[in-house]
C-alpha positions in Angstrom: 12.2 -26.4 -4.5 12.9 -28.7 -1.3 11.2 -28.3 1.9 11.6 -30.6 4.8 8.3 -32.3 5.8 8.2 -30.2 9.2 8.9 -27.0 7.3 6.1 -27.5 5.0 3.8 -28.4 7.6 4.8 -25.0 9.6 4.3 -22.9 6.4 0.8 -24.6 5.8 -0.3 -24.1 9.1 0.5 -20.4 8.9 -1.2 -19.9 5.9 -4.3 -21.5 7.3 -4.2 -19.3 10.2 -3.8 -16.5 8.0 -6.7 -17.7 5.7 -9.0 -17.8 9.0 -8.1 -14.4 10.3 -8.9 -13.1 6.5 -12.1 -14.8 6.3 -12.9 -13.3 10.0 -12.0 -9.6 8.8 -14.4 -10.2 5.5 -17.4 -11.3 7.7 -16.5 -8.5 10.0 -16.7 -6.0 7.3 -19.8 -7.6 5.9 -21.6 -7.5 9.4 -20.3 -3.7 9.8 -18.1 -4.6 13.0 -16.2 -1.8 14.7 -13.4 -0.3 13.0 -10.7 -0.7 15.2 -11.4 -4.4 15.9 -11.4 -4.9 11.9 -8.0 -3.3 12.2 -6.9 -5.8 14.7 -8.1 -8.9 13.0 -6.3 -7.4 9.6 -2.9 -6.9 11.3 -3.1 -10.8 12.5 -3.4 -11.8 9.0 -0.5 -9.6 8.2 1.3 -11.2 11.1 0.4 -14.7 10.0 1.7 -13.8 6.3 5.0 -12.3 8.0 5.8 -15.5 9.7 5.0 -17.4 6.6 7.5 -15.1 4.6 10.1 -15.8 7.2 9.7 -19.7 7.2 10.0 -19.7 3.1 12.9 -17.4 3.4 14.8 -19.5 6.0 14.3 -22.8 4.0 15.2 -20.8 0.8 18.4 -19.5 2.5 19.3 -23.1 3.8 18.7 -24.9 0.7 18.7 -23.2 -2.7 21.2 -20.1 -1.5 23.5 -23.0 -0.4 23.1 -24.7 -3.5 23.9 -21.4 -5.6 26.9 -20.9 -3.4 28.2 -24.2 -3.9 27.9 -23.9 -7.6 29.5 -20.3 -7.5 26.4 -18.6 -8.4 26.1 -16.6 -5.1 25.8 -13.3 -6.9 22.4 -14.7 -8.5 21.1 -15.3 -5.2 21.8 -12.2 -3.4 20.6 -10.1 -6.3 17.1 -12.5 -6.0 16.8 -11.8 -2.4 17.5 -8.2 -2.6 14.8 -7.7 -5.4 12.5 -9.3 -3.0 13.3 -6.8 -0.1 13.2 -3.9 -2.8 9.7 -5.0 -3.5 8.3 -5.0 0.0 8.9 -1.3 0.5 
């Protein structure tokens, strides 16, 4: 899959942020931190991962889907994307 360098860097940056938040959540649970504080930190992990998903999807639409459309394979891409959203519910 092709990803422009800046897109790749943005994705990796967001993943590293999510990793840092997750490490913090683990430390908080291990040290018995206040539940609400743990939830807030966990939500930060989830937001960071949602941003990663958005970046990856945007890149997919701009590259793979465009290529599928050019090759007359639009239905393949549509089914693929719809399956991703069906799994997320």
